[in-house]
C-alpha positions in Angstrom: -75.0 -47.1 28.6 -71.9 -45.5 27.4 -73.7 -44.5 23.9 -76.6 -42.8 26.1 -73.9 -41.1 28.3 -72.3 -39.5 25.7 -75.6 -38.2 24.1 -76.5 -36.7 27.5 -72.8 -35.0 27.5 -73.6 -33.6 23.9 -77.1 -32.5 24.9 -75.8 -30.6 27.5 -73.0 -29.0 25.7 -75.5 -27.8 23.1 -77.7 -26.2 25.6 -75.1 -24.2 27.4 -73.8 -23.1 24.0 -77.0 -21.7 23.1 -77.1 -19.6 26.7 -76.2 -16.1 26.6 -75.7 -13.7 29.1 -77.1 -10.2 30.2 -74.6 -7.7 31.8 -76.0 -5.0 34.2 -74.3 -2.5 35.9 -76.2 -2.2 39.3 -75.7 0.3 42.3 -77.4 -0.3 45.4 -77.9 2.1 48.4 -80.1 0.9 51.5 -80.3 0.8 55.3 -81.8 -3.1 55.2 -80.4 -5.4 57.7 -79.4 -9.0 56.4 -82.6 -10.8 57.4 -84.6 -14.2 56.7 -87.6 -12.6 56.9 -88.6 -9.0 56.5 -92.5 -9.0 56.3 -95.1 -8.1 54.2 -94.7 -6.3 50.7 -97.1 -4.6 48.2 -95.6 -4.1 44.6 -96.4 -0.8 42.3 -95.3 1.1 39.4 -94.2 4.6 39.5 -97.9 5.6 38.8 -101.5 4.4 38.6 -101.4 4.1 35.0 -98.3 2.0 34.8 -99.6 0.1 37.9 -102.7 -0.8 36.2 -101.7 -2.4 32.9 -101.5 -5.7 32.2 -97.6 -5.8 31.6 -97.0 -4.3 34.9 -99.2 -7.0 36.4 -96.8 -9.7 34.4 -93.9 -8.0 35.7 -95.1 -7.5 39.3 -95.8 -11.5 39.4 -92.3 -12.0 38.1 -90.6 -9.9 40.8 -93.1 -11.2 43.7 -91.6 -14.8 42.7 -87.8 -13.5 43.3 -88.9 -11.6 46.3 -90.3 -14.5 48.2 -87.2 -16.6 48.6 -85.5 -13.5 50.0 -88.1 -13.0 53.1 -90.8 -11.0 51.8 -94.3 -12.4 51.4 -96.4 -10.2 48.5 -99.7 -8.8 49.4 -102.5 -7.4 47.5 -103.5 -4.3 49.6 -100.7 -1.7 50.9 -102.7 -1.4 54.0 -101.6 -5.1 54.7 -98.0 -4.4 53.9 -94.9 -3.6 55.9 -93.5 -2.4 52.9 -93.9 -1.0 49.7 -91.7 -1.8 46.4 -91.9 0.5 43.5 -90.5 -0.8 40.1 -89.6 1.3 36.9 -88.5 0.3 33.5 -87.5 1.7 30.4 -85.6 1.4 27.1 -84.4 3.7 24.2 -84.8 3.6 21.0 -81.4 2.2 20.3 -78.2 3.2 18.2 -76.9 1.8 14.9 -73.2 -0.1 15.8 -70.9 -1.5 13.2 -68.3 -4.3 13.5 -66.0 -6.1 11.3 -64.0 -9.1 11.2 -62.2 -11.4 9.0 -63.2 -14.7 7.8 -60.5 -17.3 5.9 -61.4 -18.0 2.5 -61.2 -21.5 1.5 -60.1 -23.3 -2.0 -57.6 -24.8 -4.0 -54.3 -23.7 -5.4 -52.1 -25.6 -8.2 -48.4 -25.4 -8.2 -45.7 -27.3 -10.3 -43.2 -29.5 -9.1 -40.8 -31.2 -11.7 -43.2 -30.8 -14.2 -46.1 -32.2 -12.7 -49.2 -30.3 -11.5 -49.7 -30.6 -7.9 -53.1 -29.6 -6.2 -53.7 -28.4 -2.4 -56.3 -27.2 -0.5 -56.6 -25.3 2.2 -57.0 -21.5 3.0 -56.5 -19.0 -0.2 -57.0 -15.5 1.4 -59.2 -13.5 3.8 -62.6 -11.9 3.3 -63.7 -8.9 5.5 -67.2 -9.3 7.0 -69.5 -6.3 8.3 -72.0 -6.5 10.5 -74.9 -3.8 11.4 -76.9 -4.0 14.4 -78.7 -2.0 17.1 -77.8 -1.5 20.8 -80.2 -1.0 23.2 -80.1 0.7 26.7 -82.2 -0.9 29.6 -82.5 0.6 33.0 -84.7 -0.6 35.9 -85.3 1.1 39.4 -86.4 -0.6 42.5 -87.1 1.2 45.4 -88.4 -0.3 48.8 -89.8 1.8 51.1 -91.0 1.1 54.9 -94.6 1.9 55.4 -95.0 0.4 58.9 -95.0 4.0 60.7 -96.9 5.9 57.5 -98.5 4.9 54.5 -98.8 8.8 53.4 -95.1 9.6 54.1 -93.1 6.2 53.8 -89.2 5.7 54.7 -87.1 4.7 51.8 -85.0 1.9 52.7 -83.6 0.3 49.7 -82.8 2.1 46.3 -81.3 0.0 43.4 -80.7 1.0 39.8 -79.4 -0.8 37.0 -78.5 -0.2 33.5 -77.9 -2.8 30.5 -77.0 -2.6 27.2 -77.6 -5.3 24.4 -79.1 -6.2 21.2 -82.6 -7.2 22.2 -84.9 -4.2 22.1 -87.8 -6.1 24.1 -88.1 -5.0 27.9 -90.0 -8.1 28.9 -87.5 -10.6 27.7 -84.4 -8.8 29.4 -86.3 -7.3 32.6 -86.4 -10.9 34.7 -82.6 -11.3 34.2 -82.0 -7.8 35.4 -84.3 -8.0 38.3 -82.1 -11.2 39.2 -79.0 -8.9 38.6 -80.6 -6.1 41.4 -81.3 -8.8 44.0 -77.9 -10.9 43.8 -76.8 -11.0 47.0 -79.8 -8.9 48.5 -79.6 -6.4 50.1 -76.1 -6.1 49.4 -73.4 -3.8 50.5 -74.9 -0.2 50.6 -73.0 2.6 48.3 -71.7 -0.6 46.2 -71.4 -0.6 42.4 -70.8 -3.7 40.4 -71.5 -5.6 37.1 -73.2 -8.8 37.1 -73.8 -11.3 34.6 -77.0 -13.3 34.1 -77.5 -16.2 32.0 -80.4 -15.5 29.4 -81.8 -17.8 27.1 -81.4 -15.8 24.1 -85.1 -15.5 23.1 -85.9 -11.9 22.4 
């Protein structure tokens, strides 16, 4: 029993060691009340081409799953919606960064004491290692409009902007984590900007 317990603890520690974090700077402005239920919502991209893409359908399904616990019910037509959510996202081509650090160099040294050779093992020096990598900037915008009074002239009630930087240049891998950052403590304090860390499995 003790052995099984130690194995479980080891595996949990290994899993936690593999988890990374996505850091996002999020700014939110809104006029939404804090509520358990808001009503129905239709999800859209910034234009018809994006909205009709298979990629956006995948992203909107993820977003819909995150909005449901917050009091929204996703519908497939704006005619049946109380709210309209517009999701936009972008990633740049990246910039090159360089970092340097030192690593100890191990080996053996020999010294003579009283005419006898004494060999010891340990750190014999340090080596400078240089890493080159690419840092990408990811930007996500989420706007929510109240369409109960007018579908043609909806009223914006929520506006969130998130910026994240990291070495993963695939928006598909990072977007769900940035969504989580945006929706943390939804709807949040209007006019507040904050930095939010969300756990990420490191797969890019």
